[in-house]
C-alpha positions as a LaTeX table, in Angstrom:
\begin{tabular}{lrrr}
\hline
Residue & $x$ (\AA) & $y$ (\AA) & $z$ (\AA) \\
\hline
Unk1 & 16.03 & 20.89 & $-5.91$ \\
Unk2 & 14.18 & 19.42 & $-8.84$ \\
Unk3 & 11.82 & 16.54 & $-8.09$ \\
Unk4 & 13.84 & 13.71 & $-8.76$ \\
Unk5 & 17.50 & 15.22 & $-7.03$ \\
Unk6 & 15.36 & 14.78 & $-3.60$ \\
Unk7 & 14.51 & 11.36 & $-4.06$ \\
Unk8 & 17.84 & 10.80 & $-4.71$ \\
Unk9 & 19.69 & 12.13 & $-2.33$ \\
Unk10 & 16.60 & 10.24 & $-0.10$ \\
Unk11 & 18.24 & 6.90 & $-1.96$ \\
Unk12 & 21.57 & 7.29 & $-1.18$ \\
Unk13 & 21.06 & 7.87 & 2.74 \\
Unk14 & 18.21 & 5.52 & 2.89 \\
Unk15 & 19.07 & 2.47 & 1.09 \\
Unk16 & 19.95 & 0.00 & 3.82 \\
Unk17 & 16.78 & 0.89 & 5.77 \\
Unk18 & 14.72 & 0.28 & 2.44 \\
Unk19 & 16.61 & $-3.18$ & 1.95 \\
Unk20 & 16.43 & $-4.31$ & 5.67 \\
Unk21 & 12.67 & $-4.13$ & 5.25 \\
Unk22 & 12.11 & $-5.88$ & 2.37 \\
Unk23 & 13.38 & $-9.02$ & 0.89 \\
Unk24 & 16.24 & $-10.42$ & $-1.15$ \\
Unk25 & 14.28 & $-10.91$ & $-4.52$ \\
Unk26 & 12.85 & $-7.40$ & $-4.55$ \\
Unk27 & 16.74 & $-5.78$ & $-3.19$ \\
Unk28 & 18.38 & $-7.70$ & $-5.87$ \\
Unk29 & 17.13 & $-5.08$ & $-8.83$ \\
Unk30 & 17.19 & $-2.29$ & $-6.55$ \\
Unk31 & 20.60 & $-1.21$ & $-7.56$ \\
Unk32 & 19.92 & $-1.01$ & $-10.91$ \\
Unk33 & 16.87 & 0.40 & $-10.90$ \\
Unk34 & 17.72 & 3.55 & $-9.52$ \\
Unk35 & 20.40 & 3.99 & $-11.87$ \\
Unk36 & 18.50 & 3.94 & $-14.42$ \\
Unk37 & 15.96 & 6.22 & $-12.41$ \\
Unk38 & 19.00 & 8.84 & $-12.47$ \\
Unk39 & 19.64 & 8.43 & $-15.56$ \\
Unk40 & 15.54 & 8.78 & $-16.96$ \\
Unk41 & 14.27 & 10.95 & $-14.20$ \\
Unk42 & 10.34 & 11.18 & $-13.96$ \\
Unk43 & 8.47 & 11.51 & $-17.46$ \\
Unk44 & 7.45 & 14.71 & $-18.65$ \\
Unk45 & 4.88 & 16.12 & $-21.01$ \\
Unk46 & 8.14 & 15.94 & $-23.70$ \\
Unk47 & 8.37 & 12.18 & $-23.69$ \\
Unk48 & 5.64 & 11.19 & $-26.67$ \\
Unk49 & 3.88 & 8.19 & $-24.35$ \\
Unk50 & 3.03 & 11.28 & $-21.07$ \\
Unk51 & 2.08 & 13.71 & $-23.10$ \\
Unk52 & $-1.02$ & 14.27 & $-22.02$ \\
Unk53 & 0.21 & 14.05 & $-18.60$ \\
Unk54 & 3.26 & 15.96 & $-16.76$ \\
Unk55 & 3.85 & 13.19 & $-13.98$ \\
Unk56 & 6.87 & 15.23 & $-13.02$ \\
Unk57 & 4.67 & 17.95 & $-11.27$ \\
Unk58 & 3.45 & 15.36 & $-9.13$ \\
Unk59 & 6.56 & 14.21 & $-7.47$ \\
Unk60 & 7.84 & 18.03 & $-6.56$ \\
Unk61 & 6.10 & 18.45 & $-3.16$ \\
Unk62 & 6.98 & 16.93 & $-0.06$ \\
Unk63 & 5.80 & 13.63 & 0.37 \\
Unk64 & 5.50 & 11.30 & 3.74 \\
Unk65 & 6.86 & 7.65 & 3.18 \\
Unk66 & 6.81 & 4.77 & 5.35 \\
Unk67 & 10.21 & 3.60 & 4.76 \\
Unk68 & 10.80 & 2.42 & 8.01 \\
Unk69 & 7.61 & 0.03 & 7.37 \\
Unk70 & 5.79 & 2.06 & 10.63 \\
Unk71 & 2.49 & 0.36 & 11.92 \\
Unk72 & $-0.22$ & 2.31 & 10.29 \\
Unk73 & $-3.37$ & 2.81 & 12.66 \\
Unk74 & $-5.84$ & 0.82 & 11.23 \\
Unk75 & $-7.72$ & $-2.41$ & 11.07 \\
Unk76 & $-9.09$ & $-2.81$ & 7.72 \\
Unk77 & $-11.43$ & $-5.31$ & 9.06 \\
Unk78 & $-12.75$ & $-3.61$ & 11.22 \\
Unk79 & $-13.84$ & 0.05 & 9.89 \\
Unk80 & $-13.64$ & $-0.90$ & 5.92 \\
Unk81 & $-16.91$ & $-3.24$ & 5.12 \\
Unk82 & $-15.87$ & $-3.01$ & 1.36 \\
Unk83 & $-18.61$ & $-5.85$ & 0.14 \\
Unk84 & $-20.03$ & $-6.38$ & $-3.29$ \\
Unk85 & $-23.61$ & $-8.02$ & $-2.33$ \\
Unk86 & $-24.42$ & $-11.48$ & $-4.21$ \\
Unk87 & $-20.70$ & $-12.14$ & $-4.75$ \\
Unk88 & $-18.58$ & $-14.36$ & $-2.23$ \\
Unk89 & $-14.84$ & $-13.56$ & $-2.51$ \\
Unk90 & $-11.55$ & $-13.94$ & $-0.52$ \\
Unk91 & $-11.24$ & $-10.39$ & 0.58 \\
Unk92 & $-7.56$ & $-8.48$ & 1.66 \\
Unk93 & $-5.95$ & $-6.04$ & 2.29 \\
Unk94 & $-2.97$ & $-3.60$ & 1.30 \\
Unk95 & $-2.31$ & $-0.09$ & 3.65 \\
Unk96 & $-0.60$ & 2.17 & 1.31 \\
Unk97 & 1.74 & 0.01 & $-0.28$ \\
Unk98 & 2.15 & $-3.06$ & 2.53 \\
Unk99 & $-0.01$ & $-5.79$ & 2.94 \\
Unk100 & $-2.04$ & $-6.27$ & 5.96 \\
Unk101 & $-1.41$ & $-9.86$ & 7.41 \\
Unk102 & $-2.34$ & $-8.47$ & 11.26 \\
Unk103 & $-5.93$ & $-10.10$ & 10.56 \\
Unk104 & $-6.92$ & $-12.92$ & 7.77 \\
Unk105 & $-9.97$ & $-14.34$ & 6.14 \\
Unk106 & $-10.86$ & $-17.72$ & 6.68 \\
Unk107 & $-8.43$ & $-19.44$ & 3.50 \\
Unk108 & $-11.25$ & $-20.37$ & 0.60 \\
Unk109 & $-7.67$ & $-20.75$ & $-1.68$ \\
Unk110 & $-6.58$ & $-24.60$ & $-2.94$ \\
Unk111 & $-3.90$ & $-26.00$ & $-2.55$ \\
Unk112 & $-1.05$ & $-25.07$ & $-3.84$ \\
Unk113 & $-2.18$ & $-21.62$ & $-4.56$ \\
Unk114 & $-0.25$ & $-18.84$ & $-2.91$ \\
Unk115 & $-1.81$ & $-15.58$ & $-1.81$ \\
Unk116 & $-0.20$ & $-12.99$ & 0.43 \\
Unk117 & 2.76 & $-10.32$ & 1.02 \\
Unk118 & 5.10 & $-10.20$ & $-2.15$ \\
Unk119 & 7.75 & $-9.27$ & 0.84 \\
Unk120 & 7.05 & $-12.64$ & 2.76 \\
Unk121 & 5.98 & $-14.83$ & 0.03 \\
Unk122 & 9.38 & $-13.83$ & $-2.02$ \\
Unk123 & 10.99 & $-14.63$ & 1.34 \\
Unk124 & 9.41 & $-18.12$ & 1.59 \\
Unk125 & 9.22 & $-19.16$ & $-2.68$ \\
Unk126 & 12.65 & $-17.58$ & $-3.58$ \\
Unk127 & 13.07 & $-19.60$ & $-6.78$ \\
Unk128 & 9.22 & $-18.97$ & $-7.42$ \\
Unk129 & 9.75 & $-14.90$ & $-7.29$ \\
Unk130 & 13.26 & $-14.61$ & $-8.91$ \\
Unk131 & 11.65 & $-16.39$ & $-11.88$ \\
Unk132 & 9.38 & $-13.41$ & $-12.63$ \\
Unk133 & 9.75 & $-10.50$ & $-10.38$ \\
Unk134 & 10.95 & $-7.32$ & $-12.75$ \\
Unk135 & 11.24 & $-10.04$ & $-15.68$ \\
Unk136 & 8.50 & $-7.52$ & $-17.49$ \\
Unk137 & 8.72 & $-4.18$ & $-16.06$ \\
Unk138 & 12.03 & $-2.88$ & $-17.80$ \\
Unk139 & 13.19 & $-0.18$ & $-15.43$ \\
Unk140 & 15.46 & 0.81 & $-18.44$ \\
Unk141 & 12.60 & 2.12 & $-20.46$ \\
Unk142 & 10.00 & 4.00 & $-17.94$ \\
Unk143 & 10.78 & 6.40 & $-15.12$ \\
Unk144 & 8.04 & 5.73 & $-12.62$ \\
Unk145 & 8.77 & 1.85 & $-13.30$ \\
Unk146 & 12.28 & 2.63 & $-12.20$ \\
Unk147 & 11.35 & 5.09 & $-9.33$ \\
Unk148 & 8.76 & 2.20 & $-8.24$ \\
Unk149 & 12.06 & $-0.72$ & $-8.36$ \\
Unk150 & 14.27 & 0.99 & $-5.90$ \\
Unk151 & 11.53 & 1.93 & $-3.36$ \\
Unk152 & 9.09 & $-0.13$ & $-3.18$ \\
Unk153 & 9.27 & $-2.70$ & $-0.08$ \\
Unk154 & 6.33 & $-5.12$ & $-0.41$ \\
Unk155 & 3.28 & $-5.82$ & $-1.98$ \\
Unk156 & 1.28 & $-9.05$ & $-3.73$ \\
Unk157 & 1.98 & $-12.32$ & $-4.96$ \\
Unk158 & $-0.82$ & $-14.12$ & $-6.09$ \\
Unk159 & 0.56 & $-17.70$ & $-8.09$ \\
Unk160 & $-1.21$ & $-20.54$ & $-9.01$ \\
Unk161 & $-0.47$ & $-23.80$ & $-10.09$ \\
Unk162 & $-0.83$ & $-25.61$ & $-13.81$ \\
Unk163 & $-4.51$ & $-26.33$ & $-14.34$ \\
Unk164 & $-6.30$ & $-25.22$ & $-10.67$ \\
Unk165 & $-9.03$ & $-22.78$ & $-10.80$ \\
Unk166 & $-10.03$ & $-20.71$ & $-8.10$ \\
Unk167 & $-13.67$ & $-20.43$ & $-7.99$ \\
Unk168 & $-14.43$ & $-17.78$ & $-5.49$ \\
Unk169 & $-12.79$ & $-14.16$ & $-6.24$ \\
Unk170 & $-10.20$ & $-12.75$ & $-4.57$ \\
Unk171 & $-10.65$ & $-9.07$ & $-4.22$ \\
Unk172 & $-7.91$ & $-6.88$ & $-2.76$ \\
Unk173 & $-8.61$ & $-3.49$ & $-1.41$ \\
Unk174 & $-6.10$ & $-1.01$ & $-1.56$ \\
Unk175 & $-6.64$ & 1.95 & 1.34 \\
Unk176 & $-4.48$ & 4.69 & 1.47 \\
Unk177 & $-4.25$ & 6.25 & 4.66 \\
Unk178 & $-1.87$ & 9.15 & 6.27 \\
Unk179 & $-2.10$ & 11.71 & 8.64 \\
Unk180 & 0.56 & 13.99 & 6.18 \\
Unk181 & 1.09 & 14.05 & 2.54 \\
Unk182 & 1.76 & 10.65 & 1.22 \\
Unk183 & 3.49 & 8.43 & $-1.15$ \\
Unk184 & 3.60 & 5.38 & $-1.83$ \\
Unk185 & 5.13 & 2.38 & $-4.23$ \\
Unk186 & 3.39 & $-0.95$ & $-4.68$ \\
Unk187 & 3.82 & $-3.97$ & $-6.28$ \\
Unk188 & 1.49 & $-6.90$ & $-7.53$ \\
Unk189 & 3.15 & $-10.16$ & $-9.15$ \\
Unk190 & 0.40 & $-12.39$ & $-10.56$ \\
Unk191 & 1.49 & $-15.72$ & $-12.42$ \\
Unk192 & $-0.62$ & $-17.81$ & $-13.77$ \\
Unk193 & 0.82 & $-21.18$ & $-15.15$ \\
Unk194 & $-0.89$ & $-24.03$ & $-17.47$ \\
Unk195 & $-4.28$ & $-24.12$ & $-17.19$ \\
Unk196 & $-4.89$ & $-22.34$ & $-14.43$ \\
Unk197 & $-8.08$ & $-19.91$ & $-13.86$ \\
Unk198 & $-8.48$ & $-16.35$ & $-11.32$ \\
Unk199 & $-10.76$ & $-13.67$ & $-11.77$ \\
Unk200 & $-9.71$ & $-11.15$ & $-9.02$ \\
Unk201 & $-11.34$ & $-7.30$ & $-8.45$ \\
Unk202 & $-8.56$ & $-4.96$ & $-7.33$ \\
Unk203 & $-10.61$ & $-1.36$ & $-5.80$ \\
Unk204 & $-8.82$ & 1.50 & $-4.32$ \\
Unk205 & $-9.62$ & 4.36 & $-2.13$ \\
Unk206 & $-8.24$ & 6.80 & 0.31 \\
Unk207 & $-9.07$ & 7.00 & 3.90 \\
Unk208 & $-8.43$ & 10.53 & 4.48 \\
Unk209 & $-8.28$ & 14.55 & 3.00 \\
Unk210 & $-4.31$ & 14.80 & 2.82 \\
Unk211 & $-2.67$ & 14.73 & $-0.81$ \\
Unk212 & $-1.98$ & 10.87 & $-1.58$ \\
Unk213 & 0.94 & 9.75 & $-4.40$ \\
Unk214 & 0.79 & 6.34 & $-5.25$ \\
Unk215 & 3.06 & 4.15 & $-7.68$ \\
Unk216 & 2.05 & 0.86 & $-8.69$ \\
Unk217 & 3.58 & $-1.74$ & $-10.90$ \\
Unk218 & 1.91 & $-4.90$ & $-11.79$ \\
Unk219 & 3.33 & $-7.80$ & $-13.52$ \\
Unk220 & 1.20 & $-10.39$ & $-15.08$ \\
Unk221 & 2.07 & $-13.75$ & $-16.74$ \\
Unk222 & $-0.88$ & $-16.25$ & $-17.84$ \\
Unk223 & $-0.10$ & $-19.48$ & $-18.76$ \\
Unk224 & $-0.76$ & $-21.63$ & $-21.84$ \\
Unk225 & $-4.81$ & $-22.39$ & $-21.60$ \\
Unk226 & $-4.92$ & $-20.51$ & $-18.24$ \\
Unk227 & $-8.08$ & $-17.90$ & $-17.96$ \\
Unk228 & $-7.79$ & $-14.55$ & $-15.95$ \\
Unk229 & $-9.59$ & $-11.51$ & $-15.55$ \\
Unk230 & $-8.94$ & $-8.46$ & $-13.73$ \\
Unk231 & $-10.63$ & $-5.74$ & $-12.78$ \\
Unk232 & $-9.27$ & $-2.33$ & $-10.86$ \\
Unk233 & $-12.32$ & $-0.23$ & $-9.61$ \\
Unk234 & $-10.76$ & 3.61 & $-8.68$ \\
Unk235 & $-12.97$ & 5.43 & $-5.99$ \\
Unk236 & $-10.76$ & 7.78 & $-4.21$ \\
Unk237 & $-10.94$ & 11.78 & $-3.83$ \\
Unk238 & $-9.76$ & 14.37 & $-5.35$ \\
Unk239 & $-6.29$ & 14.80 & $-4.05$ \\
Unk240 & $-4.68$ & 11.78 & $-5.03$ \\
Unk241 & $-2.20$ & 11.30 & $-8.30$ \\
Unk242 & $-2.37$ & 7.64 & $-9.28$ \\
Unk243 & 0.44 & 6.23 & $-11.57$ \\
Unk244 & $-0.02$ & 2.49 & $-12.09$ \\
Unk245 & 2.30 & 1.16 & $-15.22$ \\
Unk246 & 0.79 & $-2.65$ & $-15.89$ \\
Unk247 & 2.44 & $-5.09$ & $-18.07$ \\
Unk248 & 1.09 & $-8.51$ & $-19.32$ \\
Unk249 & 2.53 & $-11.46$ & $-20.79$ \\
Unk250 & 0.31 & $-13.98$ & $-22.32$ \\
Unk251 & 1.07 & $-17.73$ & $-23.88$ \\
Unk252 & $-0.47$ & $-19.78$ & $-25.95$ \\
Unk253 & $-4.81$ & $-19.91$ & $-26.27$ \\
Unk254 & $-4.54$ & $-18.23$ & $-22.82$ \\
Unk255 & $-7.58$ & $-15.57$ & $-22.32$ \\
Unk256 & $-7.22$ & $-12.38$ & $-20.53$ \\
Unk257 & $-9.99$ & $-9.91$ & $-19.19$ \\
Unk258 & $-8.39$ & $-6.68$ & $-18.36$ \\
Unk259 & $-11.02$ & $-4.07$ & $-17.38$ \\
Unk260 & $-10.08$ & $-0.38$ & $-15.55$ \\
Unk261 & $-12.66$ & 1.95 & $-13.99$ \\
Unk262 & $-12.47$ & 5.08 & $-12.68$ \\
Unk263 & $-15.54$ & 6.30 & $-10.91$ \\
Unk264 & $-13.63$ & 9.27 & $-9.01$ \\
Unk265 & $-9.82$ & 10.58 & $-8.69$ \\
Unk266 & $-8.09$ & 13.05 & $-8.33$ \\
Unk267 & $-5.41$ & 12.08 & $-11.51$ \\
Unk268 & $-4.79$ & 8.60 & $-12.81$ \\
Unk269 & $-2.20$ & 7.85 & $-15.56$ \\
Unk270 & $-2.64$ & 4.12 & $-16.05$ \\
Unk271 & 0.00 & 2.11 & $-18.43$ \\
Unk272 & $-0.89$ & $-1.23$ & $-20.04$ \\
Unk273 & 1.42 & $-3.07$ & $-22.22$ \\
Unk274 & $-0.15$ & $-5.99$ & $-23.08$ \\
Unk275 & 2.77 & $-9.12$ & $-25.13$ \\
Unk276 & 0.75 & $-11.37$ & $-26.96$ \\
Unk277 & 3.69 & $-14.37$ & $-27.03$ \\
Unk278 & 1.45 & $-17.71$ & $-27.69$ \\
Unk279 & $-0.66$ & $-18.30$ & $-30.65$ \\
Unk280 & $-4.09$ & $-18.53$ & $-30.40$ \\
Unk281 & $-4.05$ & $-16.03$ & $-27.45$ \\
Unk282 & $-6.89$ & $-13.00$ & $-26.81$ \\
Unk283 & $-6.79$ & $-10.14$ & $-24.75$ \\
Unk284 & $-9.71$ & $-7.80$ & $-24.38$ \\
Unk285 & $-8.90$ & $-4.93$ & $-22.15$ \\
Unk286 & $-11.79$ & $-1.99$ & $-21.48$ \\
Unk287 & $-11.60$ & 1.03 & $-19.49$ \\
Unk288 & $-14.48$ & 3.83 & $-18.31$ \\
Unk289 & $-13.72$ & 6.93 & $-17.05$ \\
Unk290 & $-16.49$ & 9.15 & $-15.48$ \\
Unk291 & $-14.37$ & 12.92 & $-14.67$ \\
Unk292 & $-15.77$ & 16.31 & $-13.16$ \\
Unk293 & $-14.65$ & 19.11 & $-11.69$ \\
Unk294 & $-10.79$ & 19.32 & $-12.61$ \\
Unk295 & $-10.30$ & 15.82 & $-12.89$ \\
Unk296 & $-8.14$ & 13.99 & $-15.29$ \\
Unk297 & $-7.63$ & 10.32 & $-16.25$ \\
Unk298 & $-5.13$ & 9.20 & $-18.75$ \\
Unk299 & $-4.84$ & 5.74 & $-19.71$ \\
Unk300 & $-1.93$ & 4.90 & $-22.56$ \\
Unk301 & $-2.16$ & 1.29 & $-23.93$ \\
Unk302 & $-0.20$ & $-0.78$ & $-25.78$ \\
Unk303 & $-0.82$ & $-4.29$ & $-27.59$ \\
Unk304 & 2.27 & $-6.62$ & $-29.29$ \\
Unk305 & 1.40 & $-9.02$ & $-31.39$ \\
Unk306 & 4.19 & $-10.83$ & $-31.85$ \\
Unk307 & 3.05 & $-13.67$ & $-33.06$ \\
Unk308 & 0.61 & $-15.14$ & $-35.27$ \\
Unk309 & $-3.74$ & $-15.95$ & $-35.01$ \\
Unk310 & $-4.18$ & $-14.12$ & $-32.10$ \\
Unk311 & $-7.22$ & $-11.60$ & $-31.17$ \\
Unk312 & $-7.56$ & $-8.30$ & $-29.21$ \\
Unk313 & $-10.76$ & $-6.50$ & $-28.58$ \\
Unk314 & $-9.93$ & $-2.96$ & $-26.83$ \\
Unk315 & $-13.32$ & $-0.84$ & $-25.60$ \\
Unk316 & $-12.78$ & 2.76 & $-23.49$ \\
Unk317 & $-15.24$ & 5.00 & $-23.32$ \\
Unk318 & $-15.34$ & 8.65 & $-21.35$ \\
Unk319 & $-17.49$ & 10.73 & $-19.70$ \\
Unk320 & $-16.29$ & 14.19 & $-19.01$ \\
Unk321 & $-18.01$ & 17.17 & $-17.20$ \\
Unk322 & $-16.95$ & 20.53 & $-16.03$ \\
Unk323 & $-13.62$ & 21.35 & $-16.58$ \\
Unk324 & $-12.16$ & 17.53 & $-16.62$ \\
Unk325 & $-9.70$ & 16.18 & $-18.78$ \\
Unk326 & $-9.37$ & 12.57 & $-20.12$ \\
Unk327 & $-6.88$ & 10.76 & $-22.74$ \\
Unk328 & $-6.20$ & 8.05 & $-23.86$ \\
Unk329 & $-3.62$ & 6.60 & $-26.45$ \\
Unk330 & $-3.82$ & 3.03 & $-27.62$ \\
Unk331 & $-1.15$ & 1.01 & $-30.00$ \\
Unk332 & $-1.80$ & $-1.84$ & $-31.59$ \\
Unk333 & 1.67 & $-3.32$ & $-33.37$ \\
Unk334 & 1.34 & $-6.19$ & $-34.99$ \\
Unk335 & 5.07 & $-7.70$ & $-36.25$ \\
Unk336 & 6.28 & $-9.02$ & $-39.62$ \\
Unk337 & 5.39 & $-12.77$ & $-38.64$ \\
Unk338 & 1.80 & $-12.25$ & $-36.68$ \\
Unk339 & $-0.46$ & $-13.54$ & $-39.66$ \\
Unk340 & $-3.85$ & $-13.81$ & $-39.10$ \\
Unk341 & $-4.03$ & $-11.41$ & $-36.33$ \\
Unk342 & $-7.23$ & $-10.11$ & $-35.79$ \\
Unk343 & $-7.80$ & $-6.89$ & $-33.34$ \\
Unk344 & $-10.81$ & $-4.47$ & $-33.00$ \\
Unk345 & $-9.62$ & $-0.70$ & $-31.02$ \\
Unk346 & $-12.60$ & 1.41 & $-29.54$ \\
Unk347 & $-12.36$ & 4.83 & $-28.12$ \\
Unk348 & $-15.73$ & 6.67 & $-27.62$ \\
Unk349 & $-15.68$ & 9.98 & $-25.68$ \\
Unk350 & $-18.28$ & 12.35 & $-24.32$ \\
Unk351 & $-18.03$ & 15.59 & $-23.49$ \\
Unk352 & $-21.08$ & 17.05 & $-21.26$ \\
Unk353 & $-19.54$ & 20.86 & $-21.14$ \\
Unk354 & $-17.43$ & 22.90 & $-23.47$ \\
Unk355 & $-14.94$ & 23.33 & $-21.13$ \\
Unk356 & $-14.44$ & 19.09 & $-20.83$ \\
Unk357 & $-11.28$ & 18.55 & $-22.95$ \\
Unk358 & $-10.74$ & 14.65 & $-24.39$ \\
Unk359 & $-7.34$ & 13.72 & $-26.30$ \\
Unk360 & $-7.41$ & 10.77 & $-28.13$ \\
Unk361 & $-4.95$ & 8.76 & $-30.41$ \\
Unk362 & $-5.83$ & 5.70 & $-32.21$ \\
Unk363 & $-2.69$ & 4.13 & $-33.43$ \\
Unk364 & $-2.08$ & 0.35 & $-36.02$ \\
Unk365 & 1.06 & $-0.28$ & $-36.73$ \\
Unk366 & 0.99 & $-3.50$ & $-39.29$ \\
Unk367 & 3.96 & $-4.88$ & $-40.74$ \\
Unk368 & 1.58 & $-7.98$ & $-42.43$ \\
Unk369 & $-0.52$ & $-8.90$ & $-44.65$ \\
Unk370 & $-2.65$ & $-11.37$ & $-43.81$ \\
Unk371 & $-4.39$ & $-9.23$ & $-40.97$ \\
Unk372 & $-8.46$ & $-8.26$ & $-39.23$ \\
Unk373 & $-7.75$ & $-5.22$ & $-37.83$ \\
Unk374 & $-9.68$ & $-2.08$ & $-37.32$ \\
Unk375 & $-9.59$ & 1.03 & $-35.13$ \\
Unk376 & $-11.54$ & 4.00 & $-34.11$ \\
Unk377 & $-11.94$ & 7.23 & $-31.94$ \\
Unk378 & $-14.96$ & 9.93 & $-31.26$ \\
Unk379 & $-15.39$ & 12.84 & $-29.23$ \\
Unk380 & $-18.75$ & 14.15 & $-29.07$ \\
Unk381 & $-21.37$ & 15.89 & $-26.83$ \\
Unk382 & $-24.43$ & 14.40 & $-25.48$ \\
Unk383 & $-27.45$ & 13.60 & $-28.79$ \\
Unk384 & $-29.70$ & 16.30 & $-28.35$ \\
Unk385 & $-32.07$ & 15.27 & $-30.53$ \\
Unk386 & $-32.30$ & 11.93 & $-28.28$ \\
Unk387 & $-33.03$ & 14.43 & $-25.48$ \\
Unk388 & $-35.43$ & 16.42 & $-27.06$ \\
Unk389 & $-37.65$ & 12.76 & $-27.52$ \\
Unk390 & $-36.72$ & 12.02 & $-23.99$ \\
Unk391 & $-38.16$ & 15.70 & $-22.60$ \\
Unk392 & $-40.90$ & 15.04 & $-24.83$ \\
Unk393 & $-42.24$ & 11.73 & $-23.44$ \\
Unk394 & $-42.38$ & 13.87 & $-19.79$ \\
Unk395 & $-38.40$ & 13.19 & $-18.78$ \\
Unk396 & $-36.76$ & 16.05 & $-16.68$ \\
Unk397 & $-33.90$ & 17.31 & $-18.54$ \\
Unk398 & $-31.33$ & 16.07 & $-15.86$ \\
Unk399 & $-32.48$ & 12.39 & $-15.37$ \\
Unk400 & $-32.48$ & 12.40 & $-19.62$ \\
Unk401 & $-29.23$ & 13.40 & $-19.26$ \\
Unk402 & $-28.01$ & 10.93 & $-16.52$ \\
Unk403 & $-30.10$ & 8.10 & $-18.67$ \\
Unk404 & $-28.10$ & 8.63 & $-21.98$ \\
Unk405 & $-25.11$ & 8.97 & $-20.27$ \\
Unk406 & $-25.74$ & 5.80 & $-18.14$ \\
Unk407 & $-26.54$ & 4.15 & $-21.57$ \\
Unk408 & $-23.16$ & 5.50 & $-22.87$ \\
Unk409 & $-20.52$ & 3.28 & $-20.79$ \\
Unk410 & $-22.63$ & 0.32 & $-19.99$ \\
Unk411 & $-21.22$ & $-0.91$ & $-22.78$ \\
Unk412 & $-18.16$ & $-1.39$ & $-21.03$ \\
Unk413 & $-19.48$ & $-2.73$ & $-18.03$ \\
Unk414 & $-20.88$ & $-5.47$ & $-19.99$ \\
Unk415 & $-17.46$ & $-7.26$ & $-20.46$ \\
Unk416 & $-17.35$ & $-7.98$ & $-16.99$ \\
Unk417 & $-17.83$ & $-11.72$ & $-16.80$ \\
Unk418 & $-19.02$ & $-11.28$ & $-12.92$ \\
Unk419 & $-22.78$ & $-10.95$ & $-12.03$ \\
Unk420 & $-23.15$ & $-9.72$ & $-9.23$ \\
Unk421 & $-19.48$ & $-7.53$ & $-9.74$ \\
Unk422 & $-22.07$ & $-6.58$ & $-13.09$ \\
Unk423 & $-24.99$ & $-5.44$ & $-10.95$ \\
Unk424 & $-23.11$ & $-3.43$ & $-8.47$ \\
Unk425 & $-20.79$ & $-1.31$ & $-10.89$ \\
Unk426 & $-24.44$ & $-0.50$ & $-12.39$ \\
Unk427 & $-25.90$ & 1.10 & $-8.83$ \\
Unk428 & $-22.22$ & 2.48 & $-8.46$ \\
Unk429 & $-22.42$ & 4.40 & $-12.33$ \\
Unk430 & $-25.79$ & 5.50 & $-11.58$ \\
Unk431 & $-24.95$ & 7.22 & $-8.11$ \\
Unk432 & $-22.12$ & 8.42 & $-10.12$ \\
Unk433 & $-23.95$ & 10.49 & $-12.22$ \\
Unk434 & $-26.05$ & 11.69 & $-9.15$ \\
Unk435 & $-23.10$ & 12.96 & $-7.59$ \\
Unk436 & $-23.34$ & 10.92 & $-4.88$ \\
Unk437 & $-20.40$ & 9.53 & $-3.25$ \\
Unk438 & $-19.93$ & 6.03 & $-4.40$ \\
Unk439 & $-18.31$ & 3.91 & $-1.84$ \\
Unk440 & $-18.68$ & 0.64 & $-1.60$ \\
Unk441 & $-22.11$ & $-0.66$ & 0.32 \\
Unk442 & $-21.50$ & $-0.72$ & 4.16 \\
Unk443 & $-17.79$ & 1.01 & 4.22 \\
Unk444 & $-17.65$ & 2.68 & 7.94 \\
Unk445 & $-15.31$ & 4.80 & 6.50 \\
Unk446 & $-17.36$ & 6.18 & 3.97 \\
Unk447 & $-20.75$ & 7.36 & 5.54 \\
\hline
\end{tabular}
């Protein structure tokens, strides 16, 4: 039985159960998404967009799914003391693919802000959810997005009304928990109305030493003059596969910072598609990956300059050790009417061993003549002259290598617009390079 057929059979047998434990807004596109999945199947290397990661093979094993929404025996607020020193956040959890609402922190959210279970919030605010859910994530074009839309039953909804600013960042921790090999399907829907402002930190962790496969679809709508920062931090384990598709639409004069950091993982495939739909919009798209052993990190990005006078800045850096593999493919599209576009794309990579592999594919498609666009990519090893210079001054070889690698990725960390988080990332990256278990400070399940 191929990977697709087992899930086609499963959906046919359990569709009523899936819908029963979800909500109408999520159920409405389910049949269409399933039909698209039957037609598309899982992506393979034969597709240009996925040529560096054979996604299909990860769905071949037999995984457990919690379609009947049984309670998972964990209280994350008791066992997961996730904390960023000196940064006061509103802390929430998703356990596998269900928003944890049995115990919630004291609310610091302004009036009108909606945050919580996508299933529950969509039931309470159906018109809001219908307006946005599934409108960016096109199931007809991507097999993983179609699969996720067909099977997802819950997730997270963040809605911020017009001209409302969140002073306190939202911290969302995704916990993978299971006694058997487990498959989870998460959805995230984020809507900022005109003039709204918010910052969000999403952390991925795995509690148990089983094989996890997580699919995730994130839709982000950013209104005129709105400002949004989204930081993603992955710290799982080598038996975890994460496939995440993010779709972003920005209106006029909006400003968005996306920064995805992979510090420890098994296999990660991240897709980010940004549509600059209003003049004056600015996107800062950044990423960093530190990998060793046989870890695999693949980032595929697309920035669509659909209108004039928009700005995009893209920076991705990888440090690869042992037999790890990294991949980056970034497309910047400037449409015929998108005059006065300003775009810069940079990908820099370090291979610390001869066995590490990096594949990079920067791409520019420009159909306007009055633009300022550049792109560049490099793959290299540590500077031997710099190592020699440091050794001459009494710095041990191992320490010199660590200092050079830390300096290399520091540029990505410095794009963070939260000083406390920036300081925390400096510490985590240093620990990662030293081979220490780089989990959140004070986390009971990581000790």
